[in-house]
C-alpha positions as a printed Julia matrix, in Angstrom:
294×3 Matrix{Float64}:
  36.37   22.51  -29.22
  32.66   22.55  -28.57
  31.43   22.96  -25.04
  29.02   20.39  -23.68
  25.81   21.84  -22.25
  24.49   19.76  -19.37
  20.93   18.51  -19.88
  18.22   20.55  -18.19
  15.64   18.91  -15.95
  13.07   19.43  -18.66
  15.23   17.57  -21.2
  15.82   14.71  -18.77
  12.08   14.49  -18.11
  11.27   14.36  -21.84
  13.86   11.67  -22.48
  12.68    9.56  -19.56
   9.02    9.7   -20.63
   9.48    9.34  -24.35
   7.83    5.9   -24.42
   5.57    6.31  -21.44
   3.25    9.31  -21.1
   3.63   11.48  -18.05
   0.01   12.22  -17.37
   0.32   15.18  -15.04
   2.69   16.87  -12.56
   1.64   18.86   -9.53
   4.04   20.4    -7.08
   2.03   22.2    -4.41
   2.75   19.94   -1.44
   4.79   21.19    1.5
   7.73   18.9     2.2
   7.01   16.83    5.24
   3.23   17.45    5.03
   2.44   13.98    6.31
   5.25   14.01    8.88
   4.49   16.82   11.32
   5.64   14.45   14.11
   9.12   14.2    12.67
  11.74   15.7    15.0
  14.26   16.38   12.22
  16.65   13.65   13.34
  17.99   11.05   10.88
  15.63    8.09   10.55
  16.89    4.67   11.56
  18.3     2.55    8.78
  17.97    5.42    6.31
  14.18    5.3     6.57
  14.02    1.71    5.24
  11.57   -0.36    7.19
  11.41   -4.14    6.91
   8.72   -5.62    9.15
   7.28   -9.05    8.64
   3.64  -10.1     8.78
   3.9   -11.15   12.44
   3.7    -7.56   13.58
   0.3    -7.07   11.94
  -1.02  -10.36   13.25
   0.05   -9.53   16.77
  -1.41   -6.04   16.73
  -4.64   -7.25   15.09
  -5.07   -9.89   17.77
  -4.48   -7.31   20.52
  -7.01   -4.96   18.89
  -9.78   -7.52   18.66
  -9.18   -9.12   22.05
  -9.19   -5.69   23.66
 -12.38   -4.69   21.85
 -14.21   -7.92   22.81
 -13.01   -7.64   26.4
 -14.35   -4.08   26.66
 -17.63   -5.17   25.12
 -17.98   -8.05   27.62
 -17.12   -5.72   30.47
 -19.81   -3.28   29.34
 -22.34   -6.13   29.1
 -21.46   -7.18   32.64
 -21.89   -3.64   33.95
 -25.38   -3.23   32.55
 -26.46   -6.84   32.81
 -29.37   -6.07   35.17
 -30.82   -3.55   32.71
 -30.36   -5.96   29.84
 -32.12   -8.72   31.74
 -35.04   -6.38   32.28
 -35.4    -6.25   28.48
 -34.89  -10.02   28.01
 -33.6   -12.42   30.58
 -31.17  -14.15   28.21
 -29.88  -10.96   26.55
 -26.59  -10.69   28.44
 -25.69  -14.34   27.64
 -26.69  -13.84   24.02
 -24.49  -10.77   23.66
 -21.61  -12.56   25.39
 -21.98  -15.53   23.03
 -22.04  -13.17   20.04
 -18.8   -11.59   21.22
 -17.1   -14.99   21.58
 -18.3   -16.07   18.12
 -16.9   -12.83   16.68
 -13.56  -13.46   18.33
 -13.39  -17.0    16.93
 -14.39  -15.77   13.44
 -11.64  -13.13   13.5
  -9.12  -15.75   14.52
 -10.24  -17.89   11.58
  -9.84  -14.84    9.27
  -6.29  -14.23   10.49
  -5.51  -17.89    9.9
  -6.88  -17.64    6.35
  -4.72  -14.59    5.65
  -1.71  -16.52    6.93
  -2.48  -19.4     4.57
  -2.59  -16.96    1.58
   0.84  -15.63    2.57
   2.26  -19.1     2.74
   0.65  -20.57   -0.38
   0.39  -17.54   -2.66
  -3.2   -18.42   -3.44
  -5.98  -16.09   -2.39
  -9.3   -17.89   -1.96
 -10.69  -15.42    0.56
 -13.69  -13.41   -0.75
 -12.3   -10.06   -1.88
 -14.57   -8.09    0.41
 -13.02   -9.96    3.35
  -9.46   -9.45    2.17
  -7.63   -6.75    0.19
 -10.86   -5.39   -1.25
 -12.61   -4.59    2.03
 -11.84   -5.79    5.51
  -8.04   -5.77    5.39
  -7.53   -2.16    4.18
 -10.05   -0.99    6.76
  -8.11   -2.81    9.46
  -4.81   -1.18    8.36
  -5.3     2.29    9.87
  -6.87    0.79   13.03
  -3.89   -1.52   13.56
  -1.56    1.43   12.8
  -3.18    3.48   15.63
  -2.99    0.57   18.01
   0.67    0.14   17.19
   1.37    3.8    17.94
  -0.51    3.41   21.25
   1.79    0.49   22.02
   4.83    2.64   21.39
   5.59    1.55   17.81
   6.16    3.91   14.9
   3.57    4.24   12.16
   6.28    3.34    9.69
   7.19   -0.04   11.2
   3.49   -1.0    11.45
   2.86    0.31    7.92
   5.71   -1.78    6.57
   4.09   -4.93    7.94
   0.57   -4.2     6.71
   1.77   -3.06    3.23
   3.65   -6.33    2.81
   0.56   -8.34    3.6
  -1.68   -6.2     1.36
   0.75   -6.66   -1.54
   0.71  -10.43   -1.02
  -3.07  -10.57   -0.97
  -3.42   -8.37   -4.01
  -0.72  -10.15   -6.06
  -2.18  -13.57   -5.18
  -5.59  -12.6    -6.6
  -4.71  -10.42   -9.59
  -4.84  -12.07  -12.97
  -1.65  -11.13  -14.91
  -1.51  -10.15  -18.53
  -3.11   -6.68  -18.75
  -2.07   -4.22  -21.46
   0.41   -1.51  -20.47
  -2.08    1.28  -21.2
  -4.51   -0.38  -18.76
  -2.03    0.17  -15.97
  -0.96    3.28  -14.03
   2.26    3.92  -12.12
   1.95    6.51   -9.36
   5.17    8.3    -8.37
   5.71   10.85   -5.54
   7.4    14.11   -6.37
   9.8    13.7    -3.41
  11.92   11.14   -5.3
  15.53   12.1    -5.81
  16.53   13.03   -9.35
  18.25    9.7    -9.88
  15.35    7.71   -8.45
  12.83    9.67  -10.51
  14.78    9.04  -13.68
  15.11    5.33  -12.88
  11.4     4.94  -12.12
  10.41    6.81  -15.29
  12.83    4.73  -17.37
  11.25    1.53  -16.1
   7.7     2.81  -16.79
   8.87    3.94  -20.24
  10.5     0.59  -21.01
   7.18   -1.15  -20.59
   5.02    1.64  -22.01
   3.06    2.08  -18.81
   1.46    5.54  -18.14
   2.74    7.28  -15.02
   1.58   10.09  -12.84
   3.66   12.2   -10.48
   1.47   13.59   -7.71
   2.14   15.8    -4.72
  -1.02   14.83   -2.86
  -2.98   11.64   -2.44
  -6.18   13.29   -3.63
  -4.53   14.11   -6.99
  -3.57   10.47   -7.31
  -7.15    9.43   -6.58
  -8.46   11.94   -9.16
  -6.13   10.53  -11.8
  -7.27    7.0   -10.97
 -10.87    8.17  -11.37
 -10.07    9.77  -14.74
  -7.99    6.93  -16.18
  -9.85    4.02  -14.56
  -6.88    1.7   -14.84
  -7.18   -2.05  -14.33
  -3.97   -2.22  -12.31
  -2.09    0.35  -10.24
   1.48    0.28   -8.94
   2.02    3.02   -6.35
   5.37    4.28   -5.03
   5.06    6.01   -1.68
   6.06    5.87    1.98
   4.29    3.43    4.25
   2.01    6.14    5.66
   0.72    7.2     2.26
   0.27    3.62    1.1
  -1.82    2.72    4.14
  -4.08    5.7     3.44
  -4.17    5.12   -0.3
  -4.95    1.41   -0.12
  -7.94    2.17    2.08
  -9.3     4.62   -0.52
  -8.94    2.53   -3.66
  -9.22   -1.01   -2.31
 -11.94   -3.0    -4.04
 -11.82   -0.97   -7.26
  -8.75   -2.58   -8.87
  -5.67   -4.58   -7.87
  -2.99   -2.34   -6.37
   0.6    -3.0    -5.4
   2.76   -0.65   -3.37
   6.49   -0.04   -3.49
   7.87    1.66   -0.37
  10.54    4.33   -0.2
  13.87    4.79    1.52
  14.2     8.11    3.35
  17.93    8.87    3.68
  17.36   12.61    4.11
  14.15   12.29    6.08
  10.57   12.31    4.87
   9.44   13.86    1.61
  12.9    14.88    0.41
  15.34   13.09   -1.9
  13.67    9.73   -1.29
  14.84    6.58   -3.0
  12.96    3.59   -4.43
  13.98    0.0    -5.06
  13.85    0.03   -8.87
  14.07   -3.79   -9.11
  11.01   -4.12   -6.84
   9.08   -1.58   -8.92
   9.95   -3.39  -12.14
   9.02   -6.75  -10.64
   5.55   -5.43   -9.74
   5.03   -3.98  -13.2
   6.14   -7.16  -14.88
   3.9    -9.24  -12.61
   0.82   -7.3   -13.64
   1.85   -7.49  -17.32
   2.24  -11.24  -17.07
   5.96  -11.25  -17.92
   8.12  -13.98  -16.49
  11.49  -13.19  -14.92
  13.26  -14.51  -18.01
  11.12  -12.75  -20.62
  13.07  -11.68  -23.66
  13.33   -8.13  -24.99
  11.03   -9.07  -27.88
   8.4   -10.31  -25.47
   8.55   -6.99  -23.6
   8.09   -5.14  -26.87
   5.12   -7.29  -27.85
   3.24   -7.0   -24.56
   1.41   -3.84  -25.57
   0.59   -4.97  -29.09
């Protein structure tokens, strides 16, 4: 009777990446590097955060109203000096502040329309390619100041960014024009599942231990579409860095053992994002999947 030798991690990795090239693997990141504020306690709901768009809209409104209010207060304090320069200068600055507030309200309304209709007619520089990703870390800090966790706020803004990006991206790119970014903190089962999905569609993938390695790979490969798997914190930072260069979608993690260790990913969500960029319908046949890269 022959004994069965269990597969080694190297064998598992080769089998999982047979049809999809693993571009590079770096493992020099300290676990929990991005989570120095973690107290070691179990995260609520296993580290799965589901926040709707309302959280972002509320925090964004608070941010802008507070900024405009401080600006108007500053104008009021130095109004005599401003009038010495030009008599109407305080009123002009106050009017500019009010116009900015109204314009921001109109922008929030436009983003809300995109979320409801699935059609993104906002200029890219004013949406996922510019203004929105720059607002993300600001809103995140305001949320923390208000007593909210970065992760809850990040969940809300990532959901909106994904909606804006998916509504604009034209589907139907070739698999080798895409890139799947995976974190090394995935559990063995989650890593195998993610790699199997990437391999099924022939999409190149990259396992990175740091965000800068992911950015380097994007610079080297210059993909037309990116699907990134990461926690909310990393996605907020990464979206800000690559926004405007190519459409990006983010799949968030579950953190049952805390941050950066044995994390899990919703494989069905990852596959749905890959299929969306490839232009495959939900009911696409196996032959259509095989033909997508030809």
